[in-house]
C-alpha positions, 0 to 999 in steps of 0.5 A: 097210831098202830096197835104195835105203837100203842102196845109199846107205849103201854109196855113202857108205862107198865114198866115205869109204874112197876119199877116205881112200885118196886123202888118204893118197896125197896126203900121202905124195906130199908127205911122202916125200923121194926120188922112189922113195918118192914113187912108191909113194904115188900108184901104190899107195894112189891106185889103191885110192882111185880104185877105191873112188870109181869103185865108189861111182859104179857103185853110185850109178848102178845105184841110179838105174837108169842103169848103164854100163860107163864106170867099169869101163873106167876102173878096168881102165885104171887098174889096168893102167897104174899098175903099169907107170908105177911100174915105168918111173919106178923104172927111170928113177931107177935108170938116172939114179942118182937113188937107191940102186942095188939090191944085186947078187944072189948068184952061186950056183945058188940065186938065183932058183930053188927050190934050197936049199943043202945047208948050210941046214937043212930050211925045212919045220918039219913035217920036223924 
């Protein structure tokens, strides 16, 4: 097998995986009922799908000998902006009370720290 054949198979594999991820993201966008659930389908699954499609484009263009960094720039921009936009969508939904608000954190000294209350047993099974 030559490198050209392996590259063609890799390109087709990346295209199939990326298309599968994009299809699952589109179905999730249509099937989920509320906006907080819908937010996860395109931002999480869609990002992986588009990343695989761009990876297929990188492999195919390198097979043709026409390498460029456009796909890498698109991928970097997508991977940076998708989580930020999902965070903003979630914040808007919470502030507009369009979804269930998250529960308040417990008011003790162990919340958001590594402190363990004295009443809890040792979480490390090696110490028991």
